[in-house]
Backbone as CSV, one residue per row, in Angstrom:
resi,resn,N_x,N_y,N_z,CA_x,CA_y,CA_z,C_x,C_y,C_z
1,MET,27.250,-33.080,-3.941,25.894,-32.665,-3.622,25.090,-32.568,-4.922
2,ASP,23.910,-33.115,-4.888,23.008,-33.083,-6.023,22.642,-31.629,-6.345
3,SER,22.566,-31.286,-7.627,22.291,-29.900,-8.033,20.909,-29.427,-7.561
4,ILE,19.945,-30.314,-7.503,18.603,-29.942,-7.039,18.648,-29.588,-5.552
5,ILE,19.413,-30.335,-4.775,19.567,-30.031,-3.340,20.261,-28.682,-3.181
6,LEU,21.278,-28.422,-3.997,21.983,-27.140,-3.946,21.028,-25.984,-4.269
7,ILE,20.173,-26.156,-5.259,19.183,-25.137,-5.591,18.249,-24.902,-4.399
8,GLY,17.907,-25.974,-3.706,17.070,-25.852,-2.504,17.739,-25.009,-1.430
9,TYR,19.039,-25.218,-1.214,19.770,-24.419,-0.223,19.889,-22.958,-0.664
10,ILE,20.110,-22.732,-1.939,20.201,-21.355,-2.453,18.853,-20.650,-2.287
11,ALA,17.770,-21.320,-2.651,16.429,-20.744,-2.480,16.148,-20.481,-1.007
12,SER,16.541,-21.407,-0.159,16.353,-21.251,1.279,17.056,-20.000,1.794
13,PHE,18.289,-19.797,1.343,19.059,-18.636,1.771,18.368,-17.335,1.365
14,PHE,17.999,-17.233,0.093,17.415,-15.983,-0.393,16.029,-15.722,0.192
15,CYS,15.232,-16.755,0.370,13.925,-16.559,1.004,14.080,-16.157,2.466
16,SER,15.094,-16.686,3.109,15.315,-16.401,4.526,15.755,-14.972,4.782
17,ILE,16.529,-14.409,3.875,17.039,-13.059,4.130,16.044,-11.964,3.757
18,THR,14.876,-12.333,3.256,13.903,-11.315,2.885,13.440,-10.478,4.075
19,PHE,13.406,-11.062,5.264,12.951,-10.332,6.447,14.068,-9.575,7.156
20,VAL,15.316,-9.820,6.794,16.439,-9.190,7.504,16.391,-7.661,7.429
21,PRO,16.257,-7.048,6.248,16.222,-5.582,6.221,15.078,-4.994,7.047
22,GLN,13.893,-5.617,6.969,12.756,-5.115,7.740,12.983,-5.298,9.230
23,ALA,13.553,-6.434,9.618,13.831,-6.679,11.039,14.818,-5.656,11.583
24,ILE,15.876,-5.381,10.855,16.876,-4.406,11.297,16.244,-3.017,11.396
25,LYS,15.497,-2.618,10.370,14.869,-1.302,10.372,13.885,-1.166,11.535
26,THR,13.080,-2.184,11.755,12.075,-2.133,12.814,12.720,-2.120,14.191
27,LEU,13.725,-2.931,14.388,14.383,-2.968,15.692,15.114,-1.667,15.991
28,LYS,15.662,-1.017,14.963,16.345,0.268,15.161,15.353,1.400,15.401
29,SER,14.311,1.466,14.579,13.374,2.601,14.640,12.276,2.413,15.681
30,ARG,11.988,1.175,16.023,10.899,0.844,16.936,9.532,1.276,16.383
31,GLN,9.447,1.456,15.072,8.209,1.859,14.409,7.625,0.675,13.643
32,THR,6.353,0.386,13.889,5.699,-0.718,13.184,4.403,-0.282,12.507
33,ASP,4.122,1.008,12.494,2.860,1.499,11.939,2.674,1.143,10.469
34,ASP,3.737,1.137,9.698,3.630,0.898,8.259,3.728,-0.582,7.870
35,ILE,3.756,-1.462,8.849,3.858,-2.895,8.569,2.484,-3.520,8.773
36,ALA,2.016,-4.256,7.777,0.691,-4.868,7.849,0.707,-6.064,8.806
37,LEU,-0.198,-6.033,9.774,-0.303,-7.128,10.735,-0.646,-8.440,10.031
38,ASN,-1.560,-8.381,9.050,-1.951,-9.602,8.337,-0.751,-10.270,7.673
39,MET,0.119,-9.484,7.075,1.299,-10.049,6.417,2.167,-10.781,7.437
40,LEU,2.375,-10.168,8.594,3.202,-10.799,9.623,2.550,-12.079,10.147
41,LEU,1.250,-12.023,10.397,0.539,-13.209,10.896,0.538,-14.333,9.872
42,PHE,0.227,-14.005,8.618,0.203,-15.031,7.578,1.579,-15.655,7.387
43,SER,2.604,-14.836,7.400,3.972,-15.342,7.264,4.339,-16.240,8.439
44,PHE,3.962,-15.827,9.642,4.265,-16.613,10.840,3.564,-17.971,10.790
45,ILE,2.276,-17.962,10.487,1.510,-19.212,10.425,2.022,-20.097,9.291
46,GLY,2.219,-19.509,8.107,2.697,-20.285,6.962,4.059,-20.909,7.195
47,ASN,4.989,-20.138,7.739,6.326,-20.679,7.970,6.364,-21.656,9.134
48,SER,5.470,-21.492,10.086,5.362,-22.504,11.152,4.909,-23.837,10.559
49,CYS,3.929,-23.773,9.657,3.464,-24.997,8.986,4.556,-25.599,8.109
50,TRP,5.282,-24.735,7.358,6.385,-25.235,6.524,7.443,-25.910,7.389
51,LEU,7.720,-25.346,8.538,8.742,-25.928,9.414,8.310,-27.314,9.895
52,ILE,7.083,-27.441,10.337,6.571,-28.755,10.774,6.613,-29.749,9.617
53,HIS,6.172,-29.313,8.456,6.166,-30.154,7.249,7.593,-30.604,6.897
54,ALA,8.511,-29.654,6.874,9.893,-29.958,6.475,10.574,-30.894,7.467
55,ILE,10.352,-30.665,8.744,10.960,-31.544,9.751,10.369,-32.946,9.640
56,SER,9.055,-33.019,9.445,8.389,-34.320,9.327,8.906,-35.128,8.141
57,LEU,9.202,-34.439,7.034,9.666,-35.131,5.832,11.186,-35.126,5.678
58,GLY,11.880,-34.468,6.589,13.342,-34.421,6.528,13.881,-33.564,5.393
59,ILE,13.188,-32.475,5.077,13.616,-31.578,3.996,14.412,-30.439,4.629
60,THR,15.715,-30.627,4.713,16.579,-29.687,5.435,16.543,-28.267,4.893
61,PRO,16.669,-28.034,3.572,16.652,-26.638,3.106,15.378,-25.895,3.488
62,LEU,14.241,-26.553,3.382,12.976,-25.929,3.726,12.884,-25.677,5.229
63,ALA,13.361,-26.604,6.023,13.351,-26.427,7.482,14.228,-25.250,7.888
64,LEU,15.389,-25.132,7.264,16.277,-24.007,7.565,15.641,-22.683,7.176
65,SER,15.059,-22.644,6.008,14.427,-21.420,5.520,13.285,-20.995,6.436
66,ALA,12.400,-21.907,6.738,11.246,-21.588,7.586,11.686,-21.134,8.978
67,SER,12.679,-21.809,9.535,13.133,-21.427,10.881,13.820,-20.068,10.871
68,MET,14.573,-19.766,9.820,15.225,-18.456,9.743,14.197,-17.345,9.551
69,ILE,13.207,-17.567,8.712,12.174,-16.556,8.511,11.412,-16.325,9.815
70,LEU,11.100,-17.387,10.526,10.432,-17.238,11.818,11.298,-16.462,12.808
71,THR,12.606,-16.679,12.742,13.528,-15.973,13.634,13.474,-14.466,13.407
72,PHE,13.356,-14.040,12.156,13.308,-12.606,11.854,11.888,-12.048,11.943
73,ASN,10.886,-12.855,11.662,9.498,-12.424,11.662,8.950,-12.245,13.078
74,THR,9.293,-13.138,13.986,8.705,-13.143,15.327,8.945,-11.854,16.106
75,PRO,10.175,-11.320,16.165,10.348,-10.059,16.911,9.541,-8.899,16.324
76,ILE,9.427,-8.855,14.988,8.637,-7.797,14.355,7.160,-7.961,14.729
77,LEU,6.680,-9.190,14.687,5.287,-9.469,15.044,5.013,-9.092,16.498
78,ILE,5.911,-9.441,17.392,5.741,-9.104,18.810,5.719,-7.588,19.003
79,MET,6.631,-6.877,18.338,6.644,-5.421,18.444,5.358,-4.822,17.888
80,LYS,4.895,-5.329,16.767,3.669,-4.826,16.149,2.484,-4.997,17.096
81,LEU,2.327,-6.190,17.656,1.226,-6.449,18.578,1.352,-5.591,19.838
82,SER,2.560,-5.461,20.346,2.801,-4.645,21.533,2.421,-3.191,21.289
83,HIS,2.844,-2.642,20.151,2.523,-1.254,19.826,1.016,-1.059,19.626
84,MET,0.367,-2.045,19.023,-1.078,-1.953,18.806,-1.823,-1.909,20.136
85,TYR,-1.444,-2.781,21.063,-2.130,-2.827,22.350,-1.829,-1.593,23.194
86,LYS,-0.591,-1.102,23.154,-0.263,0.124,23.880,-1.070,1.294,23.356
87,LYS,-1.172,1.386,22.032,-1.932,2.470,21.402,-3.414,2.359,21.778
88,ARG,-3.924,1.166,21.774,-5.343,0.921,22.110,-5.634,1.316,23.547
89,PHE,-4.767,0.888,24.493,-4.994,1.216,25.897,-4.806,2.696,26.170
90,THR,-3.917,3.354,25.452,-3.740,4.795,25.595,-4.998,5.524,25.156
91,GLN,-5.603,5.086,24.061,-6.841,5.698,23.575,-7.968,5.501,24.577
92,ILE,-8.047,4.316,25.170,-9.085,4.033,26.170,-8.890,4.920,27.392
93,GLU,-7.641,5.060,27.845,-7.356,5.909,28.994,-7.734,7.357,28.716
94,LEU,-7.447,7.839,27.516,-7.790,9.206,27.154,-9.306,9.414,27.131
95,GLN,-10.032,8.414,26.669,-11.497,8.509,26.634,-12.073,8.507,28.043
96,VAL,-11.491,7.712,28.927,-11.971,7.641,30.308,-11.731,8.962,31.029
97,LYS,-10.562,9.590,30.781,-10.236,10.860,31.428,-11.068,12.020,30.913
98,ALA,-11.551,11.900,29.678,-12.295,13.010,29.064,-13.693,13.124,29.544
């Protein structure tokens, strides 16, 4: 294996595991208040684009990295959006009752 390709796989691995601790913490605690929505959205959009780019050009390390990051990012993003909407509707209900 070419050393540059190996570096690509190593970079892919380390970039991919960046979301693992946050995903585990969020799934255990069910708390998303301290996570910035913009960061999750930007990461989701950026890695979706990287995945399309990597698949189109056949860049396996990048495709693996982007898909793994999306795998860990998506559940956190869904929980964040879900909590935001629940909180919003609860506030609306409280205002209507008052």
